[in-house]
KEBALUM-499810 format. One record per residue (C-alpha): residue number from 1; residue in one letter; z, x, y. Coordinates in steps of 0.5 Angstrom, whole numbers, always signed. Layout:
<pts>
+-----+-----+-------+-------+-------+
:   n : res :     w :     u :     v :
+-----+-----+-------+-------+-------+
: NUM :   A :     Z :     X :     Y :
...
+-----+-----+-------+-------+-------+
</pts>
This chain:
<pts>
+-----+-----+-------+-------+-------+
:   n : res :     w :     u :     v :
+-----+-----+-------+-------+-------+
:   1 :   X :    +0 :    +0 :    +0 :
:   2 :   X :    -2 :    +2 :    +7 :
:   3 :   X :    +4 :    +6 :   +10 :
:   4 :   X :    +6 :    +5 :   +17 :
:   5 :   X :   +11 :    +5 :   +22 :
:   6 :   X :   +11 :    -2 :   +27 :
:   7 :   X :   +12 :    +0 :   +34 :
:   8 :   X :   +17 :    -4 :   +38 :
:   9 :   X :   +16 :    -5 :   +45 :
:  10 :   X :   +22 :    -5 :   +49 :
:  11 :   X :   +22 :    -8 :   +56 :
:  12 :   X :   +27 :    -7 :   +61 :
:  13 :   X :   +28 :    -7 :   +68 :
:  14 :   X :   +33 :    -5 :   +73 :
:  15 :   X :   +33 :   -11 :   +78 :
:  16 :   X :   +37 :   -15 :   +83 :
:  17 :   X :   +40 :   -21 :   +81 :
:  18 :   X :   +35 :   -25 :   +85 :
:  19 :   X :   +29 :   -22 :   +81 :
:  20 :   X :   +32 :   -23 :   +74 :
:  21 :   X :   +33 :   -30 :   +76 :
:  22 :   X :   +26 :   -30 :   +78 :
:  23 :   X :   +23 :   -27 :   +72 :
:  24 :   X :   +23 :   -33 :   +67 :
:  25 :   X :   +25 :   -31 :   +60 :
:  26 :   X :   +21 :   -35 :   +55 :
:  27 :   X :   +25 :   -40 :   +51 :
:  28 :   X :   +24 :   -45 :   +46 :
:  29 :   X :   +25 :   -51 :   +51 :
:  30 :   X :   +20 :   -48 :   +56 :
:  31 :   X :   +15 :   -47 :   +50 :
:  32 :   X :   +16 :   -54 :   +48 :
:  33 :   X :   +16 :   -57 :   +56 :
:  34 :   X :    +9 :   -53 :   +57 :
:  35 :   X :    +6 :   -56 :   +50 :
:  36 :   X :    +8 :   -63 :   +52 :
:  37 :   X :    +5 :   -62 :   +59 :
:  38 :   X :    -1 :   -59 :   +57 :
:  39 :   X :    -8 :   -63 :   +57 :
:  40 :   X :   -10 :   -62 :   +50 :
:  41 :   X :   -18 :   -61 :   +48 :
:  42 :   X :   -17 :   -60 :   +40 :
:  43 :   X :   -22 :   -63 :   +35 :
:  44 :   X :   -18 :   -69 :   +34 :
:  45 :   X :   -17 :   -71 :   +41 :
:  46 :   X :   -25 :   -70 :   +42 :
:  47 :   X :   -26 :   -75 :   +36 :
:  48 :   X :   -21 :   -80 :   +39 :
:  49 :   X :   -25 :   -80 :   +46 :
:  50 :   X :   -32 :   -81 :   +42 :
:  51 :   X :   -29 :   -87 :   +38 :
:  52 :   X :   -27 :   -90 :   +44 :
:  53 :   X :   -34 :   -89 :   +48 :
:  54 :   X :   -37 :   -92 :   +41 :
:  55 :   X :   -41 :   -85 :   +40 :
:  56 :   X :   -37 :   -84 :   +33 :
:  57 :   X :   -34 :   -89 :   +28 :
:  58 :   X :   -29 :   -88 :   +22 :
:  59 :   X :   -32 :   -91 :   +16 :
:  60 :   X :   -27 :   -94 :   +11 :
:  61 :   X :   -27 :   -94 :    +3 :
:  62 :   X :   -23 :   -98 :    -2 :
:  63 :   X :   -20 :   -92 :    -5 :
:  64 :   X :   -18 :   -87 :    +0 :
:  65 :   X :   -19 :   -91 :    +6 :
:  66 :   X :   -21 :   -87 :   +12 :
:  67 :   X :   -20 :   -80 :    +9 :
:  68 :   X :   -27 :   -78 :    +7 :
:  69 :   X :   -30 :   -80 :   +14 :
:  70 :   X :   -25 :   -77 :   +18 :
:  71 :   X :   -26 :   -70 :   +14 :
:  72 :   X :   -33 :   -71 :   +15 :
:  73 :   X :   -32 :   -72 :   +23 :
:  74 :   X :   -27 :   -66 :   +23 :
:  75 :   X :   -32 :   -61 :   +19 :
:  76 :   X :   -27 :   -60 :   +13 :
:  77 :   X :   -29 :   -59 :    +6 :
:  78 :   X :   -26 :   -63 :    +1 :
:  79 :   X :   -26 :   -57 :    -3 :
:  80 :   X :   -20 :   -54 :    +1 :
:  81 :   X :   -16 :   -60 :    -3 :
:  82 :   X :    -9 :   -57 :    -4 :
:  83 :   X :    -3 :   -62 :    -7 :
:  84 :   X :    +4 :   -62 :    -6 :
:  85 :   X :    +9 :   -66 :   -10 :
:  86 :   X :   +16 :   -65 :    -6 :
:  87 :   X :   +18 :   -70 :    -2 :
:  88 :   X :   +18 :   -65 :    +5 :
:  89 :   X :   +14 :   -70 :    +9 :
:  90 :   X :   +14 :   -75 :   +14 :
:  91 :   X :   +12 :   -80 :    +9 :
:  92 :   X :   +17 :   -77 :    +3 :
:  93 :   X :   +18 :   -84 :    +0 :
:  94 :   X :   +11 :   -84 :    -2 :
:  95 :   X :   +10 :   -77 :    -5 :
:  96 :   X :   +12 :   -75 :   -12 :
:  97 :   X :   +10 :   -71 :   -18 :
:  98 :   X :    +5 :   -77 :   -20 :
:  99 :   X :    +3 :   -78 :   -13 :
: 100 :   X :    +2 :   -72 :    -9 :
: 101 :   X :    +0 :   -71 :    -2 :
: 102 :   X :    -7 :   -68 :    -1 :
: 103 :   X :    -8 :   -63 :    +4 :
: 104 :   X :   -15 :   -61 :    +7 :
: 105 :   X :   -16 :   -56 :   +12 :
: 106 :   X :   -21 :   -51 :   +16 :
: 107 :   X :   -19 :   -46 :   +22 :
: 108 :   X :   -18 :   -52 :   +27 :
: 109 :   X :   -16 :   -58 :   +24 :
: 110 :   X :   -11 :   -61 :   +18 :
: 111 :   X :   -11 :   -67 :   +14 :
: 112 :   X :    -6 :   -70 :   +10 :
: 113 :   X :    -7 :   -76 :    +5 :
: 114 :   X :    -2 :   -80 :    +0 :
: 115 :   X :    -5 :   -85 :    -5 :
: 116 :   X :    -2 :   -92 :    -2 :
: 117 :   X :    +2 :   -89 :    +4 :
: 118 :   X :    +1 :   -93 :   +11 :
: 119 :   X :    -2 :   -87 :   +15 :
: 120 :   X :    -6 :   -80 :   +14 :
: 121 :   X :    -3 :   -74 :   +18 :
: 122 :   X :    -7 :   -71 :   +22 :
: 123 :   X :    -7 :   -64 :   +26 :
: 124 :   X :   -12 :   -61 :   +31 :
: 125 :   X :   -11 :   -54 :   +34 :
: 126 :   X :   -12 :   -54 :   +41 :
: 127 :   X :   -14 :   -47 :   +44 :
: 128 :   X :    -8 :   -47 :   +49 :
: 129 :   X :    -2 :   -50 :   +46 :
: 130 :   X :    -4 :   -50 :   +38 :
: 131 :   X :    -3 :   -55 :   +33 :
: 132 :   X :    -3 :   -62 :   +36 :
: 133 :   X :    +0 :   -68 :   +31 :
: 134 :   X :    -3 :   -75 :   +30 :
: 135 :   X :    -2 :   -81 :   +25 :
: 136 :   X :    -8 :   -85 :   +23 :
: 137 :   X :    -6 :   -92 :   +20 :
: 138 :   X :   -10 :   -92 :   +13 :
: 139 :   X :   -12 :   -99 :   +13 :
: 140 :   X :   -18 :  -103 :   +16 :
: 141 :   X :   -17 :  -103 :   +23 :
: 142 :   X :   -22 :  -104 :   +29 :
: 143 :   X :   -24 :   -98 :   +32 :
: 144 :   X :   -19 :   -94 :   +28 :
: 145 :   X :   -17 :   -88 :   +31 :
: 146 :   X :   -11 :   -83 :   +30 :
: 147 :   X :    -5 :   -83 :   +35 :
: 148 :   X :    -2 :   -77 :   +38 :
: 149 :   X :    +6 :   -76 :   +36 :
: 150 :   X :   +11 :   -71 :   +39 :
: 151 :   X :   +18 :   -72 :   +38 :
: 152 :   X :   +19 :   -74 :   +30 :
: 153 :   X :   +14 :   -68 :   +28 :
: 154 :   X :   +16 :   -63 :   +33 :
: 155 :   X :   +23 :   -64 :   +29 :
: 156 :   X :   +20 :   -60 :   +24 :
: 157 :   X :   +14 :   -57 :   +27 :
: 158 :   X :   +18 :   -53 :   +33 :
: 159 :   X :   +23 :   -49 :   +30 :
: 160 :   X :   +25 :   -42 :   +27 :
: 161 :   X :   +20 :   -44 :   +21 :
: 162 :   X :   +14 :   -44 :   +26 :
: 163 :   X :   +16 :   -38 :   +30 :
: 164 :   X :   +20 :   -42 :   +35 :
: 165 :   X :   +13 :   -45 :   +37 :
: 166 :   X :   +10 :   -52 :   +35 :
: 167 :   X :    +7 :   -50 :   +29 :
: 168 :   X :    +5 :   -50 :   +22 :
: 169 :   X :    +9 :   -48 :   +15 :
: 170 :   X :    +8 :   -48 :    +8 :
: 171 :   X :   +15 :   -49 :    +4 :
: 172 :   X :   +17 :   -47 :    -3 :
: 173 :   X :   +23 :   -51 :    -6 :
: 174 :   X :   +26 :   -53 :   -12 :
: 175 :   X :   +23 :   -60 :   -13 :
: 176 :   X :   +27 :   -65 :   -18 :
: 177 :   X :   +23 :   -70 :   -23 :
: 178 :   X :   +22 :   -75 :   -17 :
: 179 :   X :   +20 :   -69 :   -12 :
: 180 :   X :   +26 :   -69 :    -8 :
: 181 :   X :   +28 :   -62 :    -6 :
: 182 :   X :   +34 :   -59 :    -9 :
: 183 :   X :   +35 :   -55 :    -2 :
: 184 :   X :   +42 :   -53 :    -4 :
: 185 :   X :   +39 :   -48 :    -9 :
: 186 :   X :   +35 :   -45 :    -4 :
: 187 :   X :   +28 :   -45 :    -1 :
: 188 :   X :   +22 :   -41 :    +2 :
: 189 :   X :   +18 :   -41 :    +8 :
: 190 :   X :   +12 :   -38 :    +5 :
: 191 :   X :    +6 :   -34 :    +7 :
: 192 :   X :    +1 :   -28 :    +6 :
: 193 :   X :    +7 :   -23 :    +5 :
: 194 :   X :   +11 :   -27 :    +1 :
: 195 :   X :   +12 :   -25 :    -7 :
: 196 :   X :    +8 :   -29 :   -11 :
: 197 :   X :   +15 :   -31 :   -15 :
: 198 :   X :   +17 :   -35 :    -9 :
: 199 :   X :   +11 :   -39 :    -8 :
: 200 :   X :    +9 :   -46 :    -9 :
: 201 :   X :   +15 :   -49 :   -11 :
: 202 :   X :   +14 :   -57 :   -11 :
: 203 :   X :    +6 :   -55 :   -11 :
: 204 :   X :    +1 :   -56 :   -16 :
: 205 :   X :    -3 :   -50 :   -17 :
: 206 :   X :   -10 :   -49 :   -21 :
: 207 :   X :   -13 :   -42 :   -22 :
: 208 :   X :   -11 :   -36 :   -26 :
: 209 :   X :    -7 :   -30 :   -24 :
: 210 :   X :    -5 :   -26 :   -30 :
: 211 :   X :    +2 :   -24 :   -31 :
: 212 :   X :    +4 :   -26 :   -24 :
: 213 :   X :    +8 :   -32 :   -24 :
: 214 :   X :   +10 :   -37 :   -18 :
: 215 :   X :   +14 :   -43 :   -18 :
: 216 :   X :    +9 :   -48 :   -18 :
: 217 :   X :    +7 :   -54 :   -23 :
: 218 :   X :   +13 :   -56 :   -26 :
: 219 :   X :   +19 :   -60 :   -23 :
: 220 :   X :   +26 :   -56 :   -23 :
: 221 :   X :   +32 :   -58 :   -27 :
: 222 :   X :   +39 :   -57 :   -27 :
: 223 :   X :   +44 :   -58 :   -22 :
: 224 :   X :   +42 :   -58 :   -15 :
: 225 :   X :   +46 :   -51 :   -13 :
: 226 :   X :   +43 :   -47 :   -19 :
: 227 :   X :   +36 :   -51 :   -21 :
: 228 :   X :   +31 :   -48 :   -26 :
: 229 :   X :   +24 :   -48 :   -26 :
: 230 :   X :   +20 :   -47 :   -33 :
: 231 :   X :   +15 :   -42 :   -29 :
: 232 :   X :   +12 :   -40 :   -36 :
: 233 :   X :    +9 :   -47 :   -37 :
: 234 :   X :    +7 :   -47 :   -30 :
: 235 :   X :    +3 :   -41 :   -30 :
: 236 :   X :    -5 :   -40 :   -30 :
: 237 :   X :    -6 :   -48 :   -30 :
: 238 :   X :   -13 :   -50 :   -30 :
: 239 :   X :   -13 :   -57 :   -31 :
: 240 :   X :    -8 :   -62 :   -28 :
: 241 :   X :    -9 :   -68 :   -32 :
: 242 :   X :    -3 :   -67 :   -36 :
: 243 :   X :    +1 :   -68 :   -30 :
: 244 :   X :    -2 :   -74 :   -26 :
: 245 :   X :    -8 :   -78 :   -25 :
: 246 :   X :   -13 :   -74 :   -21 :
: 247 :   X :   -18 :   -79 :   -21 :
: 248 :   X :   -16 :   -82 :   -15 :
: 249 :   X :   -17 :   -76 :   -11 :
: 250 :   X :   -23 :   -73 :    -8 :
: 251 :   X :   -23 :   -67 :   -13 :
: 252 :   X :   -18 :   -65 :   -19 :
: 253 :   X :   -16 :   -59 :   -16 :
: 254 :   X :   -11 :   -55 :   -12 :
: 255 :   X :   -14 :   -49 :   -12 :
: 256 :   X :   -10 :   -42 :   -12 :
: 257 :   X :   -15 :   -39 :    -7 :
: 258 :   X :   -15 :   -45 :    -2 :
: 259 :   X :    -7 :   -45 :    -2 :
: 260 :   X :    -7 :   -37 :    -1 :
: 261 :   X :   -12 :   -38 :    +5 :
: 262 :   X :    -8 :   -44 :    +8 :
: 263 :   X :    -2 :   -40 :    +8 :
: 264 :   X :    -5 :   -34 :   +11 :
: 265 :   X :    -8 :   -38 :   +16 :
: 266 :   X :    -2 :   -42 :   +18 :
: 267 :   X :    +2 :   -36 :   +19 :
: 268 :   X :    -3 :   -33 :   +23 :
: 269 :   X :    -4 :   -39 :   +27 :
: 270 :   X :    +3 :   -39 :   +29 :
: 271 :   X :    +3 :   -32 :   +31 :
: 272 :   X :    -3 :   -34 :   +36 :
: 273 :   X :    +0 :   -40 :   +39 :
: 274 :   X :    +7 :   -35 :   +40 :
: 275 :   X :    +2 :   -29 :   +43 :
: 276 :   X :    -1 :   -34 :   +48 :
: 277 :   X :    +5 :   -37 :   +50 :
: 278 :   X :    +9 :   -31 :   +51 :
: 279 :   X :    +2 :   -27 :   +54 :
: 280 :   X :    +1 :   -33 :   +59 :
: 281 :   X :    +8 :   -33 :   +62 :
: 282 :   X :    +8 :   -25 :   +63 :
: 283 :   X :    +2 :   -26 :   +67 :
: 284 :   X :    +5 :   -32 :   +71 :
: 285 :   X :   +11 :   -27 :   +72 :
: 286 :   X :    +7 :   -22 :   +75 :
: 287 :   X :    +6 :   -26 :   +82 :
: 288 :   X :   +14 :   -26 :   +82 :
: 289 :   X :   +14 :   -18 :   +81 :
: 290 :   X :    +9 :   -17 :   +87 :
: 291 :   X :   +13 :   -22 :   +91 :
: 292 :   X :   +20 :   -17 :   +90 :
: 293 :   X :   +16 :   -11 :   +92 :
: 294 :   X :   +14 :    -8 :   +86 :
: 295 :   X :    +8 :    -3 :   +86 :
: 296 :   X :    +1 :    -6 :   +83 :
: 297 :   X :    +2 :    +0 :   +78 :
: 298 :   X :    +9 :    -2 :   +76 :
: 299 :   X :    +7 :    -9 :   +75 :
: 300 :   X :    +1 :    -8 :   +71 :
: 301 :   X :    +5 :    -3 :   +66 :
: 302 :   X :   +10 :    -8 :   +66 :
: 303 :   X :    +6 :   -14 :   +64 :
: 304 :   X :    +2 :    -9 :   +59 :
: 305 :   X :    +8 :    -8 :   +55 :
: 306 :   X :   +10 :   -15 :   +55 :
: 307 :   X :    +3 :   -17 :   +53 :
: 308 :   X :    +3 :   -12 :   +47 :
: 309 :   X :   +10 :   -14 :   +45 :
: 310 :   X :    +7 :   -21 :   +44 :
: 311 :   X :    +1 :   -19 :   +40 :
: 312 :   X :    +4 :   -14 :   +36 :
: 313 :   X :    +6 :   -19 :   +30 :
: 314 :   X :    -1 :   -22 :   +31 :
: 315 :   X :    -4 :   -16 :   +30 :
: 316 :   X :    -1 :   -14 :   +23 :
: 317 :   X :    -2 :   -21 :   +21 :
: 318 :   X :    -9 :   -21 :   +22 :
: 319 :   X :   -10 :   -14 :   +19 :
: 320 :   X :    -6 :   -16 :   +13 :
: 321 :   X :    -3 :    -9 :   +13 :
: 322 :   X :    +4 :   -12 :   +10 :
: 323 :   X :    +1 :   -16 :    +5 :
: 324 :   X :    +3 :   -14 :    -2 :
: 325 :   X :    -2 :   -12 :    -7 :
: 326 :   X :    -4 :   -17 :   -13 :
: 327 :   X :    -2 :   -14 :   -20 :
: 328 :   X :    -7 :   -18 :   -23 :
: 329 :   X :   -14 :   -22 :   -21 :
: 330 :   X :   -14 :   -29 :   -18 :
: 331 :   X :   -19 :   -34 :   -20 :
: 332 :   X :   -19 :   -41 :   -17 :
: 333 :   X :   -22 :   -47 :   -21 :
: 334 :   X :   -26 :   -50 :   -15 :
: 335 :   X :   -32 :   -48 :   -11 :
: 336 :   X :   -27 :   -47 :    -5 :
: 337 :   X :   -28 :   -39 :    -6 :
: 338 :   X :   -36 :   -40 :    -5 :
: 339 :   X :   -35 :   -44 :    +1 :
: 340 :   X :   -30 :   -40 :    +4 :
: 341 :   X :   -33 :   -33 :    +3 :
: 342 :   X :   -40 :   -36 :    +7 :
: 343 :   X :   -36 :   -39 :   +12 :
: 344 :   X :   -36 :   -33 :   +18 :
: 345 :   X :   -41 :   -30 :   +22 :
: 346 :   X :   -45 :   -24 :   +18 :
: 347 :   X :   -47 :   -17 :   +21 :
: 348 :   X :   -53 :   -14 :   +20 :
: 349 :   X :   -52 :   -12 :   +13 :
: 350 :   X :   -50 :   -19 :   +11 :
: 351 :   X :   -42 :   -17 :   +11 :
: 352 :   X :   -37 :   -23 :   +13 :
: 353 :   X :   -30 :   -22 :   +14 :
: 354 :   X :   -29 :   -29 :   +10 :
: 355 :   X :   -31 :   -25 :    +4 :
: 356 :   X :   -26 :   -25 :    -1 :
: 357 :   X :   -23 :   -20 :    -6 :
: 358 :   X :   -18 :   -23 :   -11 :
: 359 :   X :   -17 :   -17 :   -15 :
: 360 :   X :   -12 :   -13 :   -11 :
: 361 :   X :   -12 :   -17 :    -4 :
: 362 :   X :   -14 :   -24 :    -2 :
: 363 :   X :   -19 :   -21 :    +3 :
: 364 :   X :   -24 :   -16 :    +2 :
: 365 :   X :   -24 :   -13 :    +9 :
: 366 :   X :   -18 :   -12 :   +13 :
: 367 :   X :   -18 :   -17 :   +19 :
: 368 :   X :   -18 :   -25 :   +18 :
: 369 :   X :   -23 :   -29 :   +20 :
: 370 :   X :   -18 :   -33 :   +24 :
: 371 :   X :   -20 :   -28 :   +29 :
: 372 :   X :   -26 :   -33 :   +30 :
: 373 :   X :   -22 :   -39 :   +31 :
: 374 :   X :   -22 :   -43 :   +37 :
: 375 :   X :   -15 :   -41 :   +38 :
: 376 :   X :   -16 :   -34 :   +38 :
: 377 :   X :   -21 :   -35 :   +43 :
: 378 :   X :   -17 :   -39 :   +47 :
: 379 :   X :   -12 :   -33 :   +48 :
: 380 :   X :   -12 :   -30 :   +55 :
: 381 :   X :   -17 :   -24 :   +56 :
: 382 :   X :   -11 :   -19 :   +57 :
: 383 :   X :    -8 :   -21 :   +50 :
: 384 :   X :   -15 :   -21 :   +46 :
: 385 :   X :   -16 :   -14 :   +49 :
: 386 :   X :    -9 :   -12 :   +47 :
: 387 :   X :   -11 :   -14 :   +40 :
: 388 :   X :   -18 :   -11 :   +39 :
: 389 :   X :   -15 :    -4 :   +42 :
: 390 :   X :    -9 :    -4 :   +36 :
: 391 :   X :   -14 :    -6 :   +31 :
: 392 :   X :   -18 :    -1 :   +33 :
: 393 :   X :   -12 :    +4 :   +32 :
: 394 :   X :   -10 :    +1 :   +26 :
: 395 :   X :   -17 :    +1 :   +22 :
: 396 :   X :   -20 :    +7 :   +25 :
: 397 :   X :   -22 :   +12 :   +19 :
: 398 :   X :   -19 :   +15 :   +15 :
: 399 :   X :   -13 :   +10 :   +16 :
: 400 :   X :   -15 :    +5 :   +10 :
: 401 :   X :   -20 :    +3 :    +5 :
: 402 :   X :   -25 :    -2 :    +8 :
: 403 :   X :   -22 :    +0 :   +15 :
: 404 :   X :   -29 :    +3 :   +18 :
: 405 :   X :   -33 :    -3 :   +15 :
: 406 :   X :   -28 :    -8 :   +18 :
: 407 :   X :   -29 :    -5 :   +25 :
: 408 :   X :   -37 :    -5 :   +24 :
: 409 :   X :   -37 :   -13 :   +22 :
: 410 :   X :   -32 :   -14 :   +28 :
: 411 :   X :   -37 :   -10 :   +33 :
: 412 :   X :   -43 :   -14 :   +31 :
: 413 :   X :   -39 :   -21 :   +30 :
: 414 :   X :   -34 :   -22 :   +35 :
: 415 :   X :   -35 :   -22 :   +43 :
: 416 :   X :   -32 :   -17 :   +47 :
: 417 :   X :   -30 :   -12 :   +41 :
: 418 :   X :   -32 :    -5 :   +40 :
: 419 :   X :   -31 :    +0 :   +35 :
: 420 :   X :   -30 :    +5 :   +40 :
: 421 :   X :   -24 :    +5 :   +45 :
+-----+-----+-------+-------+-------+
</pts>
């Protein structure tokens, strides 16, 4: 595994009490206030506008309601389907091991659907403030459209589990026979750096992963303080028919590769959101520093350090330098791998950041295609420049394998990126 020392930027200033008061420290409450006040332009909000104007319409089907139509409007592939059976959702009463919640995603929207549930849960990613939450009544309704939600959704989606910004997370729990989370036994917020043995408790997982083991597919047994899961029985499952009736879902899969991509994407999305909030606030504070008589050079250095500190976690997530290597190859059961591998721009040699490795790590190249997302593109120019600079530092030869190839793809496909400093 690539060895590195993370550089930590410590920002300190000796200021008068008035200057200290003037420079806002970005608190969780401040982030939420900015989030709620923002005028959003996420894909779901844009779809609502089209529905209201009559230029778009959601089509209802007897089995899944508006699901298939909504996915088409948001350009989400049904092959992205992943299934969670733990009762860890707004509509937990409708979720169980026999009626798991289906989640579908791309880099700018997420949709949750449960058979028989009154609502679909929808998330659109706004380039400025990140995830925006909606509910769509899943019954025949004139001009059916999602409705924005804030308070109830933000209780879970704006906390330490989401880096203290409005965000997304994948949670691994000990889910009992009815799907109830046995939280006294512990739980995990999982992402690309998580060991596989902590992942996917309360999720269905289809695919092969060799000797590696996870918590998926099987319910937890025993008392709530020390539950157990039969991880051997849940390993290398390729068919979910023995677990529940898959015919009511768009696909019979909960593809392991889609799960790993979704986890990586959610972690990166949260870090983009936080880097955006912190960077914009740092830039706003520059004017306050100038008013207190600090030199232009001092202000520039201070803001640069704050933006660098805000972006450093994002850089490491994008490049995957802290992700553990697989000990066995990973293989999914659906066409998600093929679809996703072809989903990002290609360079002159036909190479893409979205190409999957699945032998030693998730991605073949050393940067996530989330760098193309509208969320990343919505970062302040100073933040993007800092991310580009640090990626060049970390990936320049002879740093790591595929580093040079990654820089070549980035130079060809990302506006403003150059492989040279």
